[in-house]
Backbone as a chain_set.jsonl record, in Angstrom:
{"seq": "XXXXXXXXXXXXXXXXXXXXXXXXXXXXXXXXXXXXXXXXXXXXXXXXXXXXXXXXXXXXXXXXXXXXXXXXXXXXXXXXXXXXXXXXXXXXXXXXXXXXXXXXXXXXXXXXXXXXXXXXXXXXXXXXXXXXXXXXXXXXXXXXXXXXXXXXXXXXXXXXXXXXXXXXXXXXXXXXXXXXXXXXXXXXXXXXXXXXXXXXXXXXXXXXXX", "coords": {"N": [[-2.675, 42.207, 58.412], [-1.371, 40.392, 56.219], [0.807, 40.175, 53.485], [2.131, 38.269, 50.563], [4.145, 37.287, 48.447], [3.519, 34.978, 45.441], [5.321, 32.917, 43.859], [5.362, 30.91, 41.159], [5.333, 28.847, 38.219], [3.479, 27.203, 37.467], [-0.284, 27.573, 36.972], [-2.295, 26.207, 38.212], [-0.762, 25.103, 39.981], [-0.106, 27.906, 41.738], [-3.071, 29.121, 42.28], [-4.248, 26.845, 43.916], [-2.332, 26.76, 46.211], [-2.687, 29.354, 46.83], [-5.421, 29.981, 47.473], [-5.024, 28.334, 50.148], [-3.808, 29.742, 51.658], [-5.354, 32.283, 51.644], [-8.002, 30.948, 53.145], [-6.748, 30.244, 55.388], [-5.046, 32.527, 56.48], [-6.792, 35.483, 57.396], [-7.78, 38.339, 55.547], [-5.051, 38.337, 54.386], [-3.383, 39.869, 51.402], [-2.403, 38.325, 48.545], [0.181, 38.321, 45.907], [1.023, 37.205, 42.941], [3.61, 35.58, 40.63], [4.853, 34.336, 37.451], [7.286, 33.959, 37.197], [11.025, 34.394, 37.727], [11.878, 36.458, 36.791], [9.29, 38.062, 36.408], [8.538, 37.901, 39.268], [10.825, 39.851, 40.889], [10.266, 41.759, 39.667], [8.028, 42.72, 40.964], [8.947, 42.791, 43.457], [10.181, 44.909, 43.261], [8.259, 47.01, 42.8], [6.02, 47.256, 44.608], [5.674, 46.6, 48.253], [6.348, 43.871, 50.701], [5.75, 40.886, 52.578], [6.432, 38.196, 52.746], [8.111, 36.301, 50.867], [6.86, 33.101, 48.734], [8.678, 30.406, 46.694], [9.213, 28.516, 44.381], [11.789, 25.679, 43.466], [12.158, 25.216, 40.925], [12.262, 27.286, 37.836], [11.142, 28.766, 34.748], [13.564, 30.116, 32.734], [15.222, 32.43, 34.784], [16.405, 30.454, 37.867], [15.104, 29.361, 40.969], [16.79, 29.021, 42.84], [18.424, 31.52, 42.107], [17.017, 33.462, 41.843], [16.143, 33.603, 44.574], [18.87, 34.439, 45.731], [19.15, 36.83, 44.103], [16.857, 38.42, 45.559], [17.774, 38.391, 48.379], [20.331, 39.327, 48.067], [19.224, 42.675, 47.167], [16.829, 43.134, 48.878], [17.546, 42.355, 51.74], [16.029, 42.312, 54.089], [13.784, 40.823, 53.188], [12.001, 38.26, 54.029], [12.472, 34.444, 52.41], [10.429, 32.199, 51.726], [11.288, 29.056, 50.452], [8.661, 26.703, 48.752], [8.762, 23.279, 47.409], [8.342, 20.819, 45.057], [10.216, 18.929, 45.323], [12.104, 16.398, 47.202], [13.663, 17.571, 50.561], [16.124, 16.631, 50.722], [17.588, 16.608, 48.416], [17.771, 19.811, 47.609], [17.252, 21.47, 50.039], [19.729, 22.715, 51.438], [20.599, 24.102, 49.822], [18.995, 25.991, 49.178], [18.982, 27.166, 51.787], [21.364, 27.961, 51.997], [21.151, 29.745, 49.639], [19.686, 31.743, 50.975], [17.543, 31.55, 51.774], [14.58, 31.261, 54.273], [13.325, 29.057, 55.125], [12.253, 26.036, 54.17], [9.977, 23.812, 52.403], [8.079, 21.002, 51.521], [5.79, 20.443, 48.047], [3.829, 19.006, 49.108], [3.265, 18.852, 51.807], [1.095, 19.777, 54.809], [-2.0, 21.942, 54.63], [-1.64, 23.117, 57.103], [1.043, 23.081, 57.976], [2.227, 25.06, 55.875], [0.748, 27.568, 56.882], [2.092, 27.584, 59.242], [4.57, 27.884, 58.662], [4.917, 29.984, 57.253], [4.147, 32.49, 58.806], [6.237, 32.145, 60.618], [8.451, 32.465, 58.83], [7.584, 34.981, 58.604], [8.263, 36.243, 60.689], [10.579, 35.907, 61.257], [12.529, 33.782, 61.751], [13.817, 30.601, 61.03], [12.135, 28.145, 59.482], [12.05, 24.544, 58.733], [10.999, 21.37, 57.599], [10.466, 18.559, 59.325], [11.589, 16.023, 57.619], [13.652, 18.065, 56.261], [15.127, 18.767, 58.291], [16.119, 16.905, 59.064], [17.669, 15.823, 57.277], [19.1, 18.265, 57.323], [20.843, 17.866, 59.979], [22.233, 15.752, 59.423], [23.895, 16.928, 57.484], [25.541, 18.023, 58.431], [26.965, 16.845, 60.132], [28.472, 15.57, 58.652], [31.55, 15.589, 57.329], [33.117, 15.77, 55.037], [33.053, 17.669, 51.941], [30.627, 16.644, 49.405], [31.428, 15.465, 46.057], [29.278, 16.658, 43.888], [29.134, 19.109, 45.458], [30.375, 21.207, 44.904], [29.523, 22.159, 42.203], [27.891, 24.483, 40.765], [24.537, 26.249, 40.955], [22.65, 25.714, 38.497], [24.01, 24.295, 37.187], [24.338, 21.849, 39.008], [21.36, 21.546, 39.32], [21.39, 21.124, 35.999], [22.804, 18.269, 36.372], [21.272, 16.624, 37.522], [18.764, 16.736, 35.929], [19.833, 15.185, 34.107], [20.136, 12.802, 35.358], [18.249, 11.724, 35.391], [17.833, 10.896, 32.925], [17.081, 12.803, 30.98], [17.518, 14.455, 27.835], [19.322, 17.072, 26.266], [17.967, 18.192, 24.773], [15.217, 18.067, 25.589], [15.945, 19.208, 28.417], [16.865, 21.603, 27.75], [14.387, 22.91, 26.984], [12.696, 22.457, 29.329], [14.266, 24.048, 31.225], [14.029, 26.376, 30.383], [16.158, 27.383, 27.905], [18.682, 27.255, 25.782], [20.044, 24.88, 23.942], [22.481, 24.641, 23.487], [23.641, 26.008, 25.405], [22.83, 24.19, 27.654], [24.355, 21.927, 27.012], [26.937, 23.269, 27.229], [26.542, 23.655, 30.167], [26.567, 20.842, 30.964], [29.078, 19.922, 29.952], [30.608, 21.369, 32.038], [29.59, 20.237, 34.441], [30.608, 17.412, 33.744], [33.223, 17.643, 33.73], [33.791, 18.668, 36.218], [33.188, 16.591, 37.58], [34.568, 14.49, 37.157], [34.245, 12.969, 34.961], [33.101, 11.517, 32.115], [31.231, 10.549, 30.292], [27.382, 10.799, 29.583], [26.272, 8.717, 30.901], [27.94, 7.834, 32.724], [26.927, 10.187, 34.816], [24.402, 9.478, 35.019], [24.469, 6.97, 36.396], [25.886, 8.418, 39.091], [24.141, 10.224, 39.756], [21.911, 8.721, 40.612], [23.343, 6.603, 42.668], [23.8, 8.897, 44.671], [21.361, 9.635, 46.15], [19.835, 11.647, 44.089], [17.749, 11.999, 42.631], [14.502, 12.566, 41.931], [12.306, 10.127, 44.153]], "CA": [[-2.773, 42.145, 56.949], [-0.231, 40.13, 55.209], [1.431, 40.362, 52.259], [2.47, 37.702, 50.567], [4.122, 37.018, 47.036], [3.815, 33.408, 45.249], [6.198, 32.423, 42.393], [5.471, 29.526, 40.429], [5.391, 28.8, 36.746], [2.07, 26.421, 37.185], [-1.49, 28.325, 37.515], [-2.968, 25.508, 39.447], [-0.152, 25.147, 41.986], [-0.496, 28.723, 42.313], [-4.231, 29.103, 42.376], [-3.745, 26.058, 45.458], [-1.441, 27.235, 47.909], [-3.35, 31.465, 46.891], [-6.603, 29.375, 48.418], [-5.208, 27.891, 51.164], [-3.729, 31.2, 52.24], [-6.302, 33.02, 51.876], [-8.609, 31.026, 54.071], [-6.27, 30.431, 57.152], [-4.294, 33.733, 57.375], [-7.694, 36.488, 57.018], [-7.092, 39.442, 55.554], [-4.17, 38.42, 53.687], [-3.488, 39.969, 50.374], [-1.121, 36.834, 48.307], [0.124, 38.664, 45.198], [1.709, 36.491, 42.208], [4.293, 35.722, 39.898], [5.204, 32.725, 36.954], [8.806, 33.333, 37.242], [11.831, 35.276, 38.643], [11.729, 38.245, 36.651], [8.205, 39.358, 37.133], [8.775, 38.571, 40.744], [11.53, 41.026, 41.15], [9.504, 43.245, 39.342], [6.587, 43.143, 41.81], [9.706, 42.895, 45.087], [10.978, 46.302, 43.359], [6.965, 47.871, 42.817], [5.436, 47.397, 45.666], [6.234, 46.092, 49.564], [5.563, 42.124, 50.561], [5.794, 40.49, 53.83], [7.113, 36.987, 52.636], [8.118, 35.569, 49.509], [7.051, 32.009, 48.968], [8.983, 30.578, 45.409], [9.373, 27.216, 43.414], [12.992, 25.928, 43.316], [12.034, 25.137, 39.315], [11.224, 27.987, 37.116], [11.988, 29.065, 33.454], [15.114, 31.218, 32.852], [16.022, 32.207, 35.668], [15.995, 29.393, 38.524], [14.628, 30.097, 42.402], [17.745, 29.566, 44.078], [18.805, 32.436, 41.605], [15.847, 34.694, 42.324], [16.369, 33.621, 46.323], [19.995, 35.115, 46.138], [19.004, 38.442, 44.01], [16.278, 38.781, 46.826], [18.869, 38.57, 49.298], [20.921, 41.029, 47.44], [18.417, 43.476, 47.084], [16.363, 42.963, 49.79], [17.936, 41.123, 52.418], [15.121, 41.794, 55.11], [12.523, 40.248, 52.999], [12.124, 36.025, 53.694], [11.792, 33.824, 51.37], [10.454, 30.578, 51.741], [10.767, 27.826, 49.298], [7.924, 25.48, 48.758], [9.27, 22.581, 45.873], [8.3, 19.172, 44.816], [11.62, 18.283, 44.964], [12.388, 16.383, 48.174], [14.666, 18.392, 51.122], [17.393, 15.938, 50.866], [18.297, 17.153, 46.801], [17.792, 21.583, 47.587], [17.292, 22.397, 50.968], [20.572, 23.075, 51.909], [21.338, 25.409, 48.598], [18.051, 27.259, 48.986], [19.037, 27.815, 52.376], [22.634, 28.603, 51.427], [21.135, 31.196, 48.818], [19.403, 32.879, 51.748], [15.883, 31.336, 51.92], [14.607, 31.277, 55.697], [12.777, 27.84, 54.851], [11.474, 24.982, 52.975], [8.912, 22.609, 52.748], [7.473, 20.533, 50.216], [4.553, 20.585, 48.008], [2.994, 17.895, 49.93], [2.996, 19.719, 53.054], [-0.175, 20.578, 55.008], [-2.165, 23.677, 55.08], [-0.885, 23.601, 58.721], [2.254, 23.765, 58.025], [1.947, 26.046, 55.219], [0.188, 28.368, 57.352], [3.176, 27.864, 60.168], [5.959, 28.158, 57.778], [4.699, 31.827, 56.725], [4.491, 32.697, 60.379], [7.653, 31.28, 61.291], [9.119, 33.43, 57.887], [7.637, 36.359, 58.731], [8.841, 36.546, 62.288], [12.072, 36.112, 60.889], [12.533, 32.467, 62.356], [14.168, 29.644, 59.989], [11.299, 27.078, 58.725], [12.202, 23.382, 58.125], [10.022, 20.769, 57.633], [10.572, 17.452, 59.484], [12.815, 15.593, 57.023], [14.726, 19.14, 55.932], [15.864, 19.121, 60.072], [16.852, 15.599, 59.64], [18.977, 16.031, 56.225], [20.377, 19.199, 57.766], [21.394, 17.259, 61.069], [22.731, 14.638, 58.676], [24.778, 17.738, 56.751], [26.147, 19.556, 59.97], [27.782, 15.966, 60.542], [29.689, 15.216, 57.435], [33.209, 16.212, 57.655], [34.275, 16.276, 53.886], [31.58, 17.751, 51.16], [30.415, 15.514, 48.579], [31.671, 16.139, 44.757], [28.842, 17.526, 43.793], [28.736, 20.28, 46.442], [31.517, 21.907, 43.953], [28.917, 22.636, 41.417], [26.841, 25.936, 41.099], [23.135, 25.481, 41.158], [22.089, 25.23, 37.761], [24.73, 22.742, 36.86], [23.299, 20.583, 40.026], [19.975, 21.141, 38.276], [21.243, 20.115, 35.209], [23.316, 17.067, 36.566], [19.981, 15.768, 38.422], [17.995, 16.509, 34.992], [20.637, 14.355, 33.026], [20.517, 11.525, 36.248], [16.766, 11.381, 34.997], [17.063, 10.601, 31.61], [16.408, 13.583, 30.194], [18.085, 14.758, 26.554], [20.091, 17.956, 26.568], [16.75, 19.551, 23.946], [14.145, 18.152, 26.644], [16.319, 20.375, 29.457], [16.677, 22.942, 27.172], [12.728, 23.361, 27.092], [11.986, 22.777, 30.845], [14.714, 25.403, 31.747], [13.789, 27.883, 29.312], [17.512, 27.635, 27.8], [19.005, 27.054, 24.444], [20.535, 23.46, 23.726], [23.922, 24.937, 23.364], [23.449, 26.272, 26.772], [22.204, 23.107, 28.537], [25.634, 21.264, 26.348], [27.749, 23.761, 28.208], [26.785, 23.005, 31.642], [27.088, 19.425, 30.842], [30.546, 19.964, 30.177], [31.335, 21.806, 33.068], [29.505, 18.615, 34.963], [31.596, 16.296, 33.512], [34.92, 17.773, 34.058], [33.579, 18.856, 37.92], [33.403, 15.077, 38.858], [35.58, 13.954, 36.289], [33.855, 11.934, 33.948], [33.285, 11.428, 30.755], [29.776, 10.229, 29.614], [26.257, 10.875, 30.773], [25.638, 7.158, 31.762], [28.613, 7.739, 34.092], [26.665, 11.341, 35.731], [23.356, 8.702, 36.041], [24.933, 5.944, 37.769], [25.989, 9.105, 39.955], [23.013, 10.336, 40.827], [21.15, 7.794, 41.184], [23.785, 6.226, 43.646], [24.503, 9.618, 45.415], [20.324, 9.603, 45.877], [19.685, 13.132, 43.877], [16.195, 12.324, 42.025], [12.53, 11.764, 42.95], [11.713, 9.17, 44.198]], "C": [[-1.287, 42.043, 56.699], [0.372, 40.038, 54.187], [2.105, 38.952, 51.739], [2.739, 37.693, 49.15], [4.562, 35.494, 46.583], [4.548, 33.63, 44.606], [6.435, 31.193, 42.424], [5.081, 30.02, 38.787], [3.87, 28.133, 36.462], [1.042, 27.19, 38.044], [-2.101, 27.32, 38.615], [-2.423, 25.19, 40.654], [-0.951, 26.533, 42.986], [-2.145, 29.191, 43.081], [-4.689, 27.472, 43.983], [-3.483, 26.288, 46.466], [-2.17, 29.108, 47.637], [-4.898, 30.647, 47.984], [-6.243, 28.903, 49.925], [-4.387, 29.259, 51.938], [-4.433, 31.935, 52.741], [-7.314, 32.687, 52.759], [-8.231, 30.657, 55.274], [-5.494, 31.576, 57.082], [-5.451, 34.665, 56.443], [-7.449, 37.54, 57.025], [-5.965, 39.63, 54.54], [-4.019, 38.911, 52.071], [-2.141, 39.122, 49.664], [-1.202, 37.878, 46.347], [0.872, 37.015, 44.158], [2.311, 36.293, 40.692], [4.504, 34.343, 39.523], [6.406, 32.706, 36.85], [9.55, 34.346, 37.563], [11.92, 36.631, 38.263], [10.32, 38.766, 36.801], [8.49, 39.207, 38.687], [9.747, 39.362, 41.466], [11.306, 42.037, 40.588], [8.599, 43.589, 40.111], [7.492, 43.449, 43.114], [9.649, 44.927, 44.828], [9.508, 47.515, 43.457], [6.669, 48.073, 44.384], [5.842, 45.999, 47.351], [5.334, 44.971, 49.895], [5.807, 41.8, 52.185], [6.943, 39.134, 53.808], [7.243, 36.686, 51.294], [7.838, 34.066, 49.349], [7.392, 31.459, 46.996], [9.496, 29.206, 45.433], [10.98, 27.357, 43.468], [13.069, 26.053, 41.491], [10.903, 26.037, 38.878], [11.945, 28.334, 35.763], [12.911, 29.923, 33.64], [15.668, 31.109, 34.232], [15.927, 31.348, 37.043], [15.399, 29.929, 39.882], [15.62, 29.947, 43.347], [18.641, 30.723, 43.42], [18.046, 33.8, 41.646], [16.228, 34.887, 43.93], [17.82, 34.704, 46.259], [19.821, 36.664, 45.421], [17.982, 39.221, 44.948], [17.154, 39.424, 47.832], [19.516, 39.807, 49.44], [19.926, 42.272, 48.084], [17.168, 43.991, 48.22], [16.391, 42.108, 50.846], [17.278, 41.138, 53.764], [13.897, 40.947, 54.4], [12.459, 38.247, 53.393], [11.69, 35.448, 53.022], [11.782, 32.842, 51.998], [10.165, 29.965, 50.453], [9.72, 26.92, 49.666], [8.177, 24.618, 47.243], [8.745, 21.086, 45.593], [9.247, 18.212, 44.932], [11.759, 18.099, 46.665], [13.454, 17.449, 49.302], [15.754, 18.065, 50.832], [18.502, 16.44, 48.804], [18.14, 19.33, 47.141], [17.887, 21.998, 48.693], [18.338, 23.241, 51.492], [21.028, 24.341, 50.704], [20.727, 25.754, 48.941], [18.767, 27.981, 50.661], [20.619, 28.146, 52.577], [22.574, 29.834, 50.565], [20.251, 32.3, 49.92], [18.017, 32.609, 51.705], [16.136, 30.911, 53.504], [14.123, 30.107, 55.634], [12.363, 27.174, 54.216], [10.657, 24.051, 53.35], [8.499, 22.054, 51.327], [6.317, 20.902, 49.663], [3.047, 19.844, 48.789], [2.562, 18.345, 51.582], [1.312, 19.9, 53.516], [-0.612, 21.465, 55.232], [-1.484, 24.161, 56.426], [0.307, 23.917, 58.879], [2.667, 24.792, 56.979], [1.975, 27.013, 55.696], [1.608, 28.735, 58.449], [4.493, 28.635, 59.559], [6.138, 29.365, 57.498], [5.128, 32.237, 58.1], [6.037, 33.04, 60.831], [8.162, 32.748, 60.45], [8.514, 34.804, 57.997], [7.962, 37.316, 60.251], [9.885, 36.549, 62.415], [12.696, 35.072, 61.756], [12.801, 31.455, 60.809], [12.449, 28.442, 60.169], [12.058, 25.818, 58.613], [11.282, 22.45, 58.553], [10.832, 19.263, 58.183], [12.177, 16.709, 58.762], [13.778, 16.986, 56.771], [15.379, 18.921, 57.464], [16.386, 17.867, 59.802], [18.08, 15.684, 58.535], [19.941, 17.599, 56.86], [21.657, 18.837, 58.935], [22.72, 16.452, 60.252], [24.124, 15.437, 57.795], [25.663, 17.903, 57.702], [27.359, 18.078, 59.962], [28.809, 15.313, 59.571], [30.61, 16.431, 57.306], [33.606, 16.668, 56.055], [32.704, 16.215, 52.619], [32.048, 16.745, 50.142], [30.898, 16.044, 47.219], [30.621, 17.26, 44.186], [28.045, 18.602, 44.05], [29.733, 21.281, 45.341], [30.523, 22.75, 42.826], [27.996, 23.963, 41.566], [25.355, 25.372, 40.899], [22.285, 24.834, 40.329], [22.773, 24.008, 37.261], [24.423, 21.459, 37.857], [22.433, 20.452, 39.878], [20.295, 19.953, 36.895], [21.818, 19.06, 35.361], [22.111, 16.277, 37.253], [18.563, 15.673, 36.918], [18.473, 15.231, 33.909], [20.282, 12.834, 34.023], [19.083, 10.82, 35.871], [16.296, 10.898, 33.843], [17.13, 11.203, 30.759], [17.778, 13.846, 28.983], [18.49, 16.28, 26.987], [18.349, 18.948, 25.892], [15.569, 19.366, 25.581], [14.629, 18.949, 27.99], [16.265, 21.316, 29.269], [15.137, 23.767, 27.293], [12.326, 23.502, 28.531], [12.535, 23.925, 31.253], [14.101, 26.509, 31.349], [15.154, 28.444, 28.799], [17.872, 26.866, 26.649], [19.896, 25.355, 24.955], [21.205, 23.698, 23.56], [24.263, 25.267, 24.627], [23.572, 25.12, 27.892], [23.912, 22.198, 28.181], [26.625, 21.809, 27.254], [27.751, 23.726, 29.653], [26.826, 21.929, 31.509], [27.947, 18.921, 30.719], [31.403, 20.146, 31.235], [30.713, 21.162, 33.932], [30.513, 17.765, 34.658], [32.834, 16.027, 34.18], [35.186, 18.737, 35.895], [33.908, 17.581, 38.415], [34.216, 14.454, 37.888], [35.327, 13.118, 35.362], [33.524, 12.385, 33.204], [31.585, 10.719, 30.053], [28.479, 10.101, 30.44], [25.406, 9.49, 31.5], [26.379, 7.523, 33.257], [27.212, 8.96, 35.164], [25.063, 10.34, 36.011], [23.357, 8.173, 36.768], [25.205, 6.656, 39.044], [24.748, 9.592, 40.508], [22.286, 9.52, 41.49], [21.703, 7.301, 42.616], [23.679, 7.312, 44.919], [22.571, 10.175, 45.678], [19.696, 11.386, 45.518], [18.377, 13.126, 42.85], [15.268, 11.683, 42.621], [12.324, 10.698, 42.962], [10.534, 8.478, 44.167]], "O": [[-0.369, 42.856, 56.805], [0.239, 38.814, 54.192], [2.725, 38.406, 52.652], [1.8, 38.028, 48.429], [5.519, 34.872, 47.044], [4.731, 34.845, 44.53], [7.169, 30.489, 43.117], [4.701, 31.101, 38.337], [3.188, 28.433, 35.482], [1.155, 27.465, 39.239], [-2.34, 27.687, 39.765], [-2.907, 25.029, 41.775], [-1.678, 26.571, 43.979], [-2.258, 29.527, 44.26], [-5.557, 27.624, 44.843], [-4.106, 26.135, 47.517], [-1.95, 29.943, 48.514], [-5.127, 30.971, 49.149], [-7.064, 29.065, 50.827], [-4.783, 29.483, 53.082], [-4.415, 32.328, 53.907], [-7.814, 33.643, 53.352], [-9.018, 30.651, 56.221], [-5.041, 31.629, 58.225], [-5.349, 34.75, 55.22], [-6.976, 38.092, 58.018], [-5.802, 40.681, 53.919], [-4.682, 38.168, 51.348], [-1.014, 39.237, 50.147], [-2.245, 38.062, 45.719], [1.134, 35.956, 44.727], [1.712, 36.712, 39.701], [4.479, 33.378, 40.287], [6.932, 31.664, 36.459], [8.928, 35.392, 37.75], [12.006, 37.64, 38.962], [10.165, 39.878, 37.305], [8.666, 40.22, 39.364], [9.536, 39.571, 42.661], [11.877, 43.111, 40.781], [8.23, 44.763, 40.076], [7.017, 44.26, 43.909], [9.324, 45.835, 45.593], [9.602, 48.608, 44.015], [7.097, 48.96, 45.124], [6.179, 44.818, 47.264], [4.134, 44.877, 49.638], [6.07, 42.759, 52.912], [7.939, 39.009, 54.521], [6.259, 36.893, 50.583], [8.741, 33.469, 49.936], [6.671, 31.896, 46.099], [10.141, 28.771, 46.387], [11.568, 28.438, 43.504], [13.842, 26.795, 40.885], [9.686, 26.029, 39.063], [13.166, 28.215, 35.65], [13.062, 30.484, 34.726], [16.304, 30.19, 34.747], [14.876, 31.768, 37.527], [15.191, 31.142, 39.848], [15.574, 30.484, 44.454], [19.646, 31.0, 44.075], [18.497, 34.935, 41.496], [16.528, 35.958, 44.457], [17.697, 35.798, 46.81], [20.267, 37.639, 46.027], [18.125, 40.427, 45.152], [17.261, 40.625, 48.081], [19.484, 40.765, 50.212], [19.935, 42.666, 49.25], [16.735, 45.142, 48.27], [15.541, 41.235, 51.019], [17.633, 40.321, 54.613], [13.07, 40.424, 55.147], [12.99, 37.313, 52.792], [10.503, 35.618, 52.743], [12.688, 32.431, 52.722], [9.257, 30.17, 49.647], [9.763, 26.355, 50.758], [7.881, 25.113, 46.156], [9.105, 20.282, 46.453], [9.168, 17.003, 44.714], [11.633, 19.053, 47.433], [14.119, 18.23, 48.622], [16.586, 18.946, 50.619], [19.67, 16.472, 48.415], [18.864, 19.913, 46.334], [18.599, 22.998, 48.779], [18.065, 24.346, 51.96], [21.739, 25.317, 50.941], [21.299, 26.53, 49.706], [19.027, 29.184, 50.703], [20.872, 28.717, 53.637], [23.416, 30.732, 50.551], [20.189, 33.506, 49.684], [17.278, 33.586, 51.584], [17.167, 30.461, 54.003], [14.717, 29.622, 56.596], [11.857, 27.76, 53.259], [10.611, 23.533, 54.466], [8.613, 22.643, 50.252], [5.585, 21.614, 50.351], [1.85, 20.103, 48.908], [1.562, 18.034, 52.229], [0.431, 20.122, 52.686], [-0.01, 22.196, 56.019], [-0.964, 25.242, 56.702], [0.74, 24.771, 59.653], [3.63, 25.467, 57.343], [2.908, 27.757, 55.393], [2.104, 29.861, 58.504], [5.136, 29.62, 59.922], [7.244, 29.903, 57.454], [6.304, 32.306, 58.455], [6.639, 34.028, 61.254], [8.282, 33.837, 61.012], [9.064, 35.732, 57.404], [7.897, 38.487, 60.623], [10.442, 37.028, 63.403], [13.48, 35.527, 62.589], [12.145, 31.568, 59.773], [11.962, 28.215, 61.276], [13.176, 26.177, 58.243], [10.75, 22.538, 59.659], [11.762, 18.851, 57.491], [13.339, 16.796, 59.157], [14.896, 16.805, 57.254], [16.603, 19.009, 57.367], [17.386, 17.681, 60.496], [19.262, 15.622, 58.871], [21.15, 17.815, 56.781], [22.827, 19.219, 58.943], [23.915, 16.597, 60.507], [25.142, 14.816, 57.489], [26.834, 17.85, 57.324], [28.552, 18.326, 59.788], [29.795, 14.642, 59.875], [30.477, 17.652, 57.22], [34.258, 17.685, 55.818], [31.818, 15.38, 52.437], [33.14, 16.206, 49.959], [30.781, 17.268, 47.163], [30.92, 18.444, 44.029], [27.016, 19.043, 43.537], [29.24, 22.406, 45.273], [30.775, 23.936, 42.613], [27.478, 24.262, 42.642], [25.108, 24.18, 40.712], [21.492, 23.939, 40.62], [22.228, 22.941, 36.98], [24.303, 20.296, 37.471], [22.026, 19.317, 40.129], [19.906, 18.805, 36.677], [21.535, 18.361, 34.388], [22.323, 15.079, 37.443], [17.674, 14.823, 36.88], [17.758, 14.557, 33.166], [20.176, 11.784, 33.388], [18.844, 9.622, 36.022], [15.153, 10.563, 33.53], [17.242, 10.69, 29.645], [18.909, 13.451, 29.262], [17.998, 16.708, 28.031], [17.817, 19.945, 26.379], [15.257, 20.255, 26.374], [13.71, 19.362, 28.697], [15.817, 22.157, 30.049], [14.919, 24.934, 27.617], [11.713, 24.489, 28.936], [11.815, 24.849, 31.632], [13.725, 27.455, 32.042], [15.473, 29.608, 29.043], [17.339, 25.762, 26.531], [20.195, 24.951, 26.079], [21.536, 22.698, 22.923], [25.312, 24.764, 25.029], [24.331, 25.196, 28.859], [24.579, 21.879, 29.165], [27.197, 21.047, 28.034], [28.79, 23.761, 30.312], [27.556, 21.653, 32.46], [28.127, 17.757, 31.077], [32.454, 19.56, 31.495], [31.398, 21.435, 34.919], [31.301, 17.445, 35.547], [33.352, 15.086, 34.781], [36.179, 19.187, 36.466], [34.658, 17.356, 39.364], [34.505, 13.376, 38.408], [36.263, 12.466, 34.899], [33.461, 13.614, 33.169], [31.484, 10.747, 28.827], [28.361, 9.559, 31.539], [24.433, 9.346, 32.24], [25.889, 7.546, 34.386], [26.667, 8.459, 36.148], [24.559, 10.442, 37.13], [22.688, 8.318, 37.791], [24.97, 6.055, 40.092], [24.396, 9.345, 41.661], [22.035, 9.539, 42.695], [21.0, 7.413, 43.62], [23.505, 6.864, 46.053], [22.447, 11.341, 45.304], [19.255, 12.158, 46.369], [18.025, 14.179, 42.318], [15.15, 10.746, 43.411], [12.123, 10.081, 41.916], [10.534, 7.253, 44.289]]}, "num_chains": 1, "name": "protein.A"}
């Protein structure tokens, strides 16, 4: 029997993944959490074999959750399942301590293989993620946005997609003032002055969903 904790803030997504797992992994136990705080509480209260977490969560981000889990439960493998392409988040997820990365449009077979690999301590990367990491390895110079924290990077992407501070605050469960602070930090670190410059930078560097 394998015990899997699924962390995603969308009930429909949790239901879909849960159905796949219980159908393909007979006898599996699938727990659910809608945010990072709930996931941490369940990890502290019960034993799990694998955690599946989304990147975009309300409050504490999925990346921050992975870092927390890596500290408090270093032997617990965490697999990221995200709507975002590998080019945008795979390296950050793996750097935070995740053992694998795949997108939500992956096939049921890929989901099962990823979980089985993670349970055995083997890194799982979809084809696109593998290509991205090979390209990153070949780079000798880091890009400017590599200096951003995970939350700053998230805010950069949302600003780049044209969202306002109010939109971002609502989506991330933060105050508008906090989002404005992150925006200021991003501008300073990238040496820019306006949101229009950030939008152009995000587009030119392929940081937005296609």
